[in-house]
A tleap script that builds the chain and sets N, CA, C and O, in Angstrom:
source leaprc.protein.ff14SB
mol = sequence {
  NMET PHE ALA ARG GLU ASP ILE THR ALA LEU
  GLY LEU ALA TYR LEU ARG GLU CYS LEU GLN
  VAL ALA ARG ALA GLU GLY ALA ALA LEU SER
  ASP ASN VAL PRO GLU GLU ILE ILE ALA GLY
  PHE HIE ARG ALA PRO ALA ASP LEU SER THR
  SER ILE LEU ILE ASP ARG LEU ASN GLY ARG
  PRO LEU GLU TRP ASP ILE ARG ASN GLY VAL
  VAL GLN ARG ARG GLY ARG GLN HIE GLY ILE
  PRO THR PRO LEU SER ASP ILE ILE VAL PRO
  LEU LEU ALA ALA ALA SER ASP GLY PRO CGLY
}
set mol.1.N position { 19.415 -16.423 -8.595 }
set mol.1.CA position { 18.230 -16.075 -8.399 }
set mol.1.C position { 17.984 -15.364 -9.600 }
set mol.1.O position { 16.855 -15.457 -10.083 }
set mol.2.N position { 18.979 -14.557 -10.259 }
set mol.2.CA position { 18.960 -13.973 -12.094 }
set mol.2.C position { 18.789 -15.187 -13.103 }
set mol.2.O position { 18.315 -15.249 -14.237 }
set mol.3.N position { 19.339 -16.098 -12.284 }
set mol.3.CA position { 19.337 -17.336 -13.614 }
set mol.3.C position { 17.821 -17.648 -14.206 }
set mol.3.O position { 17.585 -18.290 -15.229 }
set mol.4.N position { 16.885 -17.063 -13.353 }
set mol.4.CA position { 15.414 -17.553 -13.992 }
set mol.4.C position { 15.017 -16.985 -14.678 }
set mol.4.O position { 15.335 -18.106 -15.077 }
set mol.5.N position { 14.436 -16.108 -15.620 }
set mol.5.CA position { 14.486 -15.309 -16.972 }
set mol.5.C position { 13.667 -14.533 -16.291 }
set mol.5.O position { 13.998 -13.351 -16.192 }
set mol.6.N position { 12.046 -15.106 -15.469 }
set mol.6.CA position { 11.072 -13.850 -14.925 }
set mol.6.C position { 11.337 -12.829 -13.725 }
set mol.6.O position { 10.653 -11.814 -13.590 }
set mol.7.N position { 12.445 -13.194 -12.812 }
set mol.7.CA position { 13.245 -12.296 -11.912 }
set mol.7.C position { 14.109 -11.521 -12.502 }
set mol.7.O position { 14.493 -10.495 -11.940 }
set mol.8.N position { 14.695 -11.991 -14.110 }
set mol.8.CA position { 15.134 -11.066 -14.829 }
set mol.8.C position { 14.294 -10.208 -15.645 }
set mol.8.O position { 14.658 -9.077 -15.967 }
set mol.9.N position { 13.183 -10.711 -15.988 }
set mol.9.CA position { 12.804 -9.614 -16.831 }
set mol.9.C position { 11.939 -8.525 -15.788 }
set mol.9.O position { 11.737 -7.445 -16.342 }
set mol.10.N position { 11.294 -8.641 -14.117 }
set mol.10.CA position { 10.911 -7.875 -12.904 }
set mol.10.C position { 12.298 -7.030 -13.081 }
set mol.10.O position { 12.338 -5.963 -13.694 }
set mol.11.N position { 13.012 -7.419 -12.693 }
set mol.11.CA position { 14.894 -6.961 -12.369 }
set mol.11.C position { 14.972 -6.347 -13.248 }
set mol.11.O position { 15.819 -5.548 -12.850 }
set mol.12.N position { 14.700 -5.996 -14.408 }
set mol.12.CA position { 15.296 -5.152 -15.332 }
set mol.12.C position { 14.057 -4.104 -15.625 }
set mol.12.O position { 14.169 -2.960 -16.065 }
set mol.13.N position { 13.004 -4.704 -15.312 }
set mol.13.CA position { 11.798 -3.577 -15.501 }
set mol.13.C position { 11.638 -2.817 -14.077 }
set mol.13.O position { 10.777 -1.941 -14.001 }
set mol.14.N position { 12.471 -3.132 -12.898 }
set mol.14.CA position { 12.601 -2.041 -11.683 }
set mol.14.C position { 13.394 -1.696 -11.695 }
set mol.14.O position { 13.765 -1.314 -10.585 }
set mol.15.N position { 14.316 -1.503 -12.760 }
set mol.15.CA position { 15.396 -0.840 -12.927 }
set mol.15.C position { 15.776 0.618 -13.687 }
set mol.15.O position { 16.625 1.506 -13.595 }
set mol.16.N position { 13.932 0.094 -14.948 }
set mol.16.CA position { 13.918 0.863 -15.724 }
set mol.16.C position { 13.344 1.801 -15.155 }
set mol.16.O position { 13.592 2.943 -15.540 }
set mol.17.N position { 12.275 1.550 -13.914 }
set mol.17.CA position { 11.323 2.202 -13.079 }
set mol.17.C position { 12.080 2.902 -12.904 }
set mol.17.O position { 11.937 3.888 -13.628 }
set mol.18.N position { 13.839 3.010 -11.561 }
set mol.18.CA position { 13.942 3.521 -10.991 }
set mol.18.C position { 15.065 4.659 -11.868 }
set mol.18.O position { 15.414 5.728 -11.368 }
set mol.19.N position { 15.423 4.282 -12.943 }
set mol.19.CA position { 15.881 5.257 -13.916 }
set mol.19.C position { 15.343 6.126 -14.235 }
set mol.19.O position { 15.727 7.270 -13.993 }
set mol.20.N position { 14.025 5.767 -15.035 }
set mol.20.CA position { 13.277 6.997 -14.755 }
set mol.20.C position { 13.192 8.336 -14.329 }
set mol.20.O position { 13.201 9.438 -14.878 }
set mol.21.N position { 13.025 7.495 -12.110 }
set mol.21.CA position { 12.839 8.739 -11.147 }
set mol.21.C position { 14.260 9.062 -11.176 }
set mol.21.O position { 14.296 10.263 -10.906 }
set mol.22.N position { 15.767 8.534 -11.405 }
set mol.22.CA position { 16.620 9.195 -11.222 }
set mol.22.C position { 16.665 10.263 -11.925 }
set mol.22.O position { 16.884 11.265 -11.244 }
set mol.23.N position { 16.482 10.528 -13.578 }
set mol.23.CA position { 16.467 11.254 -14.958 }
set mol.23.C position { 16.195 12.535 -14.716 }
set mol.23.O position { 16.761 13.536 -15.156 }
set mol.24.N position { 14.645 12.372 -13.467 }
set mol.24.CA position { 13.848 13.311 -13.392 }
set mol.24.C position { 14.717 13.966 -12.101 }
set mol.24.O position { 14.698 15.192 -12.002 }
set mol.25.N position { 15.282 13.386 -11.367 }
set mol.25.CA position { 15.561 14.206 -10.313 }
set mol.25.C position { 17.066 14.365 -10.898 }
set mol.25.O position { 17.894 14.454 -9.991 }
set mol.26.N position { 17.589 14.419 -12.160 }
set mol.26.CA position { 18.746 15.036 -12.737 }
set mol.26.C position { 19.734 14.144 -13.184 }
set mol.26.O position { 20.540 14.599 -13.996 }
set mol.27.N position { 19.876 12.681 -12.744 }
set mol.27.CA position { 21.027 11.606 -13.055 }
set mol.27.C position { 20.444 12.003 -14.513 }
set mol.27.O position { 19.279 12.232 -14.837 }
set mol.28.N position { 22.318 12.014 -15.737 }
set mol.28.CA position { 22.181 11.441 -16.428 }
set mol.28.C position { 22.918 9.964 -16.727 }
set mol.28.O position { 24.132 9.763 -16.770 }
set mol.29.N position { 22.319 9.422 -16.834 }
set mol.29.CA position { 22.544 7.849 -17.019 }
set mol.29.C position { 22.197 7.910 -18.381 }
set mol.29.O position { 21.549 8.831 -18.877 }
set mol.30.N position { 22.741 6.668 -19.148 }
set mol.30.CA position { 22.238 6.122 -20.563 }
set mol.30.C position { 21.405 4.906 -20.154 }
set mol.30.O position { 21.427 4.043 -19.277 }
set mol.31.N position { 20.532 5.308 -21.390 }
set mol.31.CA position { 19.495 3.911 -21.298 }
set mol.31.C position { 19.876 2.384 -21.317 }
set mol.31.O position { 18.865 1.722 -21.083 }
set mol.32.N position { 20.893 1.664 -21.499 }
set mol.32.CA position { 21.064 0.916 -20.734 }
set mol.32.C position { 21.823 0.408 -19.520 }
set mol.32.O position { 22.270 -0.730 -19.382 }
set mol.33.N position { 21.906 1.464 -18.620 }
set mol.33.CA position { 22.253 0.800 -17.344 }
set mol.33.C position { 22.096 -0.002 -17.161 }
set mol.33.O position { 22.957 -0.880 -17.117 }
set mol.34.N position { 20.491 -0.206 -16.878 }
set mol.34.CA position { 19.599 -1.197 -16.328 }
set mol.34.C position { 20.235 -2.672 -16.923 }
set mol.34.O position { 20.431 -3.753 -16.369 }
set mol.35.N position { 20.487 -2.132 -18.483 }
set mol.35.CA position { 20.829 -4.239 -18.664 }
set mol.35.C position { 22.134 -4.268 -18.473 }
set mol.35.O position { 22.660 -5.376 -18.572 }
set mol.36.N position { 22.982 -3.123 -18.160 }
set mol.36.CA position { 24.493 -3.329 -17.089 }
set mol.36.C position { 24.031 -4.331 -15.891 }
set mol.36.O position { 24.300 -5.509 -15.656 }
set mol.37.N position { 23.012 -3.113 -15.065 }
set mol.37.CA position { 22.924 -3.430 -13.773 }
set mol.37.C position { 22.412 -5.359 -13.790 }
set mol.37.O position { 22.602 -6.204 -12.915 }
set mol.38.N position { 21.826 -5.476 -14.969 }
set mol.38.CA position { 21.687 -7.144 -15.185 }
set mol.38.C position { 22.616 -8.094 -15.169 }
set mol.38.O position { 22.782 -9.081 -14.451 }
set mol.39.N position { 23.447 -7.452 -16.461 }
set mol.39.CA position { 24.290 -8.545 -16.246 }
set mol.39.C position { 25.698 -8.426 -15.349 }
set mol.39.O position { 26.359 -9.458 -15.467 }
set mol.40.N position { 26.335 -7.413 -14.468 }
set mol.40.CA position { 26.731 -7.870 -13.132 }
set mol.40.C position { 26.452 -9.345 -12.944 }
set mol.40.O position { 27.110 -10.366 -13.144 }
set mol.41.N position { 24.555 -8.941 -12.229 }
set mol.41.CA position { 23.920 -10.094 -11.804 }
set mol.41.C position { 24.194 -11.360 -11.810 }
set mol.41.O position { 24.240 -12.285 -10.999 }
set mol.42.N position { 24.489 -11.059 -13.713 }
set mol.42.CA position { 24.483 -12.887 -14.172 }
set mol.42.C position { 25.793 -13.048 -13.962 }
set mol.42.O position { 25.879 -13.935 -13.113 }
set mol.43.N position { 27.116 -12.596 -14.335 }
set mol.43.CA position { 28.156 -12.592 -13.681 }
set mol.43.C position { 28.360 -13.187 -12.648 }
set mol.43.O position { 28.988 -14.246 -12.658 }
set mol.44.N position { 27.598 -12.332 -10.869 }
set mol.44.CA position { 27.881 -12.617 -10.052 }
set mol.44.C position { 27.406 -13.663 -9.294 }
set mol.44.O position { 26.176 -13.635 -9.254 }
set mol.45.N position { 27.910 -14.611 -8.652 }
set mol.45.CA position { 28.527 -16.234 -8.214 }
set mol.45.C position { 27.216 -16.081 -7.636 }
set mol.45.O position { 26.685 -15.210 -6.949 }
set mol.46.N position { 26.700 -17.645 -8.318 }
set mol.46.CA position { 25.211 -18.109 -7.623 }
set mol.46.C position { 24.513 -18.007 -6.223 }
set mol.46.O position { 23.342 -17.905 -5.860 }
set mol.47.N position { 25.811 -18.085 -5.545 }
set mol.47.CA position { 25.150 -17.544 -3.936 }
set mol.47.C position { 25.464 -15.978 -3.886 }
set mol.47.O position { 25.609 -15.695 -2.697 }
set mol.48.N position { 25.606 -14.998 -4.578 }
set mol.48.CA position { 25.672 -13.934 -3.937 }
set mol.48.C position { 24.220 -13.341 -3.108 }
set mol.48.O position { 23.123 -13.610 -3.596 }
set mol.49.N position { 24.272 -12.927 -2.463 }
set mol.49.CA position { 23.354 -12.418 -0.959 }
set mol.49.C position { 23.599 -10.874 -1.070 }
set mol.49.O position { 24.584 -10.231 -1.432 }
set mol.50.N position { 22.323 -10.497 -0.618 }
set mol.50.CA position { 22.043 -8.761 -0.499 }
set mol.50.C position { 22.477 -8.408 0.943 }
set mol.50.O position { 22.710 -9.323 1.732 }
set mol.51.N position { 22.594 -7.109 1.317 }
set mol.51.CA position { 22.234 -6.471 2.548 }
set mol.51.C position { 21.623 -6.603 3.198 }
set mol.51.O position { 21.734 -6.711 4.419 }
set mol.52.N position { 20.424 -6.642 2.243 }
set mol.52.CA position { 18.482 -6.413 2.670 }
set mol.52.C position { 18.150 -8.043 3.462 }
set mol.52.O position { 17.721 -8.373 4.568 }
set mol.53.N position { 18.674 -8.899 2.051 }
set mol.53.CA position { 19.096 -10.448 3.343 }
set mol.53.C position { 19.595 -10.831 3.792 }
set mol.53.O position { 19.232 -11.827 4.418 }
set mol.54.N position { 20.942 -10.322 3.847 }
set mol.54.CA position { 21.753 -10.827 5.725 }
set mol.54.C position { 20.969 -9.798 6.862 }
set mol.54.O position { 20.737 -10.089 8.036 }
set mol.55.N position { 20.720 -8.852 6.349 }
set mol.55.CA position { 20.090 -8.298 7.836 }
set mol.55.C position { 19.161 -8.553 8.123 }
set mol.55.O position { 19.007 -8.833 9.312 }
set mol.56.N position { 18.222 -8.597 7.383 }
set mol.56.CA position { 17.209 -9.875 7.390 }
set mol.56.C position { 16.887 -11.552 8.374 }
set mol.56.O position { 16.102 -12.181 9.084 }
set mol.57.N position { 18.057 -11.540 7.769 }
set mol.57.CA position { 18.520 -13.087 8.331 }
set mol.57.C position { 19.563 -13.086 9.635 }
set mol.57.O position { 20.213 -14.063 10.008 }
set mol.58.N position { 19.567 -11.938 10.156 }
set mol.58.CA position { 20.170 -11.804 11.400 }
set mol.58.C position { 18.590 -11.002 12.666 }
set mol.58.O position { 18.663 -11.574 13.754 }
set mol.59.N position { 18.053 -10.524 12.655 }
set mol.59.CA position { 17.272 -10.202 12.804 }
set mol.59.C position { 17.803 -8.297 12.906 }
set mol.59.O position { 17.609 -7.697 13.963 }
set mol.60.N position { 18.390 -7.637 11.796 }
set mol.60.CA position { 18.013 -6.290 11.883 }
set mol.60.C position { 17.223 -5.195 11.084 }
set mol.60.O position { 17.187 -5.277 9.856 }
set mol.61.N position { 16.773 -4.470 11.551 }
set mol.61.CA position { 16.091 -3.607 10.686 }
set mol.61.C position { 16.905 -3.742 9.232 }
set mol.61.O position { 18.128 -3.804 9.101 }
set mol.62.N position { 15.908 -3.773 8.189 }
set mol.62.CA position { 16.346 -3.619 7.127 }
set mol.62.C position { 16.453 -2.206 6.502 }
set mol.62.O position { 15.953 -1.385 7.272 }
set mol.63.N position { 16.962 -1.610 5.304 }
set mol.63.CA position { 17.385 -0.221 5.003 }
set mol.63.C position { 17.041 -0.354 3.673 }
set mol.63.O position { 17.700 -0.124 2.658 }
set mol.64.N position { 15.701 -0.834 3.851 }
set mol.64.CA position { 14.369 -0.423 2.460 }
set mol.64.C position { 14.118 0.720 1.829 }
set mol.64.O position { 13.738 0.977 0.687 }
set mol.65.N position { 14.438 1.472 2.912 }
set mol.65.CA position { 13.560 3.332 2.535 }
set mol.65.C position { 14.774 4.222 1.723 }
set mol.65.O position { 14.815 5.170 0.939 }
set mol.66.N position { 15.526 3.508 2.262 }
set mol.66.CA position { 16.539 4.230 1.382 }
set mol.66.C position { 17.170 4.065 0.255 }
set mol.66.O position { 17.839 4.927 -0.314 }
set mol.67.N position { 16.935 2.694 -0.191 }
set mol.67.CA position { 17.129 2.258 -1.091 }
set mol.67.C position { 15.943 1.988 -2.391 }
set mol.67.O position { 16.129 2.064 -3.605 }
set mol.68.N position { 14.416 1.580 -1.474 }
set mol.68.CA position { 13.741 1.553 -2.175 }
set mol.68.C position { 11.862 2.123 -2.228 }
set mol.68.O position { 10.708 1.887 -2.588 }
set mol.69.N position { 12.687 2.898 -1.634 }
set mol.69.CA position { 11.081 4.007 -0.725 }
set mol.69.C position { 11.296 5.272 -1.079 }
set mol.69.O position { 10.243 5.906 -1.148 }
set mol.70.N position { 12.659 6.143 -1.436 }
set mol.70.CA position { 13.325 6.864 -2.270 }
set mol.70.C position { 12.730 6.938 -3.929 }
set mol.70.O position { 12.200 7.807 -4.622 }
set mol.71.N position { 13.081 5.742 -4.087 }
set mol.71.CA position { 12.314 5.393 -5.787 }
set mol.71.C position { 10.948 6.507 -5.950 }
set mol.71.O position { 10.770 7.646 -6.382 }
set mol.72.N position { 10.014 5.257 -5.228 }
set mol.72.CA position { 8.563 5.491 -4.634 }
set mol.72.C position { 8.637 6.806 -4.526 }
set mol.72.O position { 8.504 7.338 -5.628 }
set mol.73.N position { 8.807 7.619 -3.583 }
set mol.73.CA position { 8.625 9.062 -2.829 }
set mol.73.C position { 9.125 9.962 -4.170 }
set mol.73.O position { 8.727 11.108 -4.380 }
set mol.74.N position { 9.629 9.572 -4.633 }
set mol.74.CA position { 10.404 10.429 -5.919 }
set mol.74.C position { 9.662 10.861 -7.367 }
set mol.74.O position { 9.246 11.846 -7.978 }
set mol.75.N position { 9.779 9.656 -7.448 }
set mol.75.CA position { 8.794 9.367 -7.960 }
set mol.75.C position { 7.607 10.184 -8.641 }
set mol.75.O position { 7.467 10.695 -9.752 }
set mol.76.N position { 6.448 10.045 -6.980 }
set mol.76.CA position { 5.329 10.693 -6.928 }
set mol.76.C position { 5.173 11.657 -6.989 }
set mol.76.O position { 4.034 12.111 -7.091 }
set mol.77.N position { 6.710 12.731 -6.941 }
set mol.77.CA position { 6.632 14.149 -6.670 }
set mol.77.C position { 7.453 14.527 -7.761 }
set mol.77.O position { 7.845 15.692 -7.692 }
set mol.78.N position { 7.828 13.874 -8.757 }
set mol.78.CA position { 7.680 13.703 -10.569 }
set mol.78.C position { 6.398 13.654 -11.070 }
set mol.78.O position { 6.234 14.276 -12.119 }
set mol.79.N position { 5.250 12.970 -10.512 }
set mol.79.CA position { 4.160 12.314 -11.406 }
set mol.79.C position { 4.889 11.438 -12.519 }
set mol.79.O position { 4.620 11.857 -13.645 }
set mol.80.N position { 5.587 10.534 -12.512 }
set mol.80.CA position { 6.111 8.989 -12.330 }
set mol.80.C position { 5.208 8.018 -11.330 }
set mol.80.O position { 5.147 7.904 -10.105 }
set mol.81.N position { 4.497 7.333 -12.514 }
set mol.81.CA position { 4.191 6.283 -12.027 }
set mol.81.C position { 5.327 5.309 -11.709 }
set mol.81.O position { 6.347 5.222 -12.391 }
set mol.82.N position { 4.996 4.386 -10.320 }
set mol.82.CA position { 5.839 3.332 -9.629 }
set mol.82.C position { 5.419 1.459 -10.023 }
set mol.82.O position { 5.964 0.462 -9.548 }
set mol.83.N position { 4.922 1.491 -10.465 }
set mol.83.CA position { 3.756 0.592 -10.220 }
set mol.83.C position { 4.820 -1.045 -9.580 }
set mol.83.O position { 4.323 -1.867 -8.810 }
set mol.84.N position { 5.395 -1.090 -9.800 }
set mol.84.CA position { 6.723 -1.979 -9.165 }
set mol.84.C position { 7.164 -1.500 -7.532 }
set mol.84.O position { 7.326 -2.338 -6.645 }
set mol.85.N position { 7.297 -0.268 -7.351 }
set mol.85.CA position { 7.750 0.552 -6.059 }
set mol.85.C position { 6.417 0.332 -5.418 }
set mol.85.O position { 6.329 -0.029 -4.244 }
set mol.86.N position { 5.677 0.486 -5.963 }
set mol.86.CA position { 4.458 0.573 -4.522 }
set mol.86.C position { 4.687 -0.849 -4.284 }
set mol.86.O position { 4.971 -0.946 -3.091 }
set mol.87.N position { 4.707 -2.302 -4.977 }
set mol.87.CA position { 4.331 -3.173 -4.824 }
set mol.87.C position { 5.723 -4.120 -3.725 }
set mol.87.O position { 5.733 -4.970 -2.835 }
set mol.88.N position { 6.765 -3.269 -4.535 }
set mol.88.CA position { 7.938 -4.068 -3.342 }
set mol.88.C position { 8.102 -2.904 -2.448 }
set mol.88.O position { 9.225 -3.221 -2.056 }
set mol.89.N position { 7.861 -1.827 -1.834 }
set mol.89.CA position { 7.810 -1.066 -0.547 }
set mol.89.C position { 7.240 -1.814 0.330 }
set mol.89.O position { 7.850 -2.056 1.371 }
set mol.90.N position { 6.081 -2.293 0.131 }
set mol.90.CA position { 4.411 -2.031 1.502 }
set mol.90.C position { 5.723 -4.085 1.838 }
set mol.90.O position { 5.850 -4.415 3.017 }
set mol.91.N position { 6.316 -4.888 0.892 }
set mol.91.CA position { 6.414 -5.966 0.954 }
set mol.91.C position { 7.987 -5.944 2.190 }
set mol.91.O position { 8.184 -6.510 3.265 }
set mol.92.N position { 8.564 -5.297 1.611 }
set mol.92.CA position { 9.964 -4.786 2.120 }
set mol.92.C position { 9.622 -4.256 3.263 }
set mol.92.O position { 10.505 -4.429 4.103 }
set mol.93.N position { 8.795 -3.735 3.615 }
set mol.93.CA position { 8.422 -2.382 5.704 }
set mol.93.C position { 7.363 -3.691 6.231 }
set mol.93.O position { 6.664 -3.584 7.238 }
set mol.94.N position { 7.387 -4.713 5.505 }
set mol.94.CA position { 6.337 -5.774 6.553 }
set mol.94.C position { 7.082 -6.884 6.393 }
set mol.94.O position { 6.609 -7.833 7.018 }
set mol.95.N position { 8.690 -7.287 5.415 }
set mol.95.CA position { 9.705 -7.729 5.978 }
set mol.95.C position { 10.158 -7.520 7.256 }
set mol.95.O position { 10.390 -8.347 8.138 }
set mol.96.N position { 10.287 -5.959 7.264 }
set mol.96.CA position { 10.914 -5.394 8.625 }
set mol.96.C position { 10.720 -5.204 9.262 }
set mol.96.O position { 11.453 -4.636 10.071 }
set mol.97.N position { 9.034 -5.665 9.519 }
set mol.97.CA position { 8.906 -5.136 10.475 }
set mol.97.C position { 9.211 -6.789 11.496 }
set mol.97.O position { 9.189 -6.541 12.701 }
set mol.98.N position { 9.511 -8.561 11.126 }
set mol.98.CA position { 10.160 -8.815 11.001 }
set mol.98.C position { 8.976 -9.899 11.376 }
set mol.98.O position { 7.968 -9.264 11.069 }
set mol.99.N position { 8.468 -11.363 11.939 }
set mol.99.CA position { 7.836 -12.529 11.539 }
set mol.99.C position { 6.802 -12.231 12.735 }
set mol.99.O position { 7.004 -11.952 13.917 }
set mol.100.N position { 5.142 -12.458 11.691 }
set mol.100.CA position { 3.762 -11.904 12.382 }
set mol.100.C position { 3.513 -12.634 13.314 }
set mol.100.O position { 2.516 -12.433 14.007 }
savepdb mol mol.pdb
quit
């Protein structure tokens, strides 16, 4: 999926959003962490999956809140805009509800 330039750009923007929130929480992270993570995805096998996708395919509850919801909540607490989280979190929550 990260072979697509648009997905890489989206992932990079989301990781930068996460970095801002993490720093507000006190994390000492370098500016290039988002790029390093994306580079790792680019080196990964094309069929690499995620735990959220595996859970969804197996009908298990998704772990979106602890991974993604927390970024949105902490961003709000610090007054940091989280426009990507504001889209991603409801989509993951809806997917967690199962087929509708």
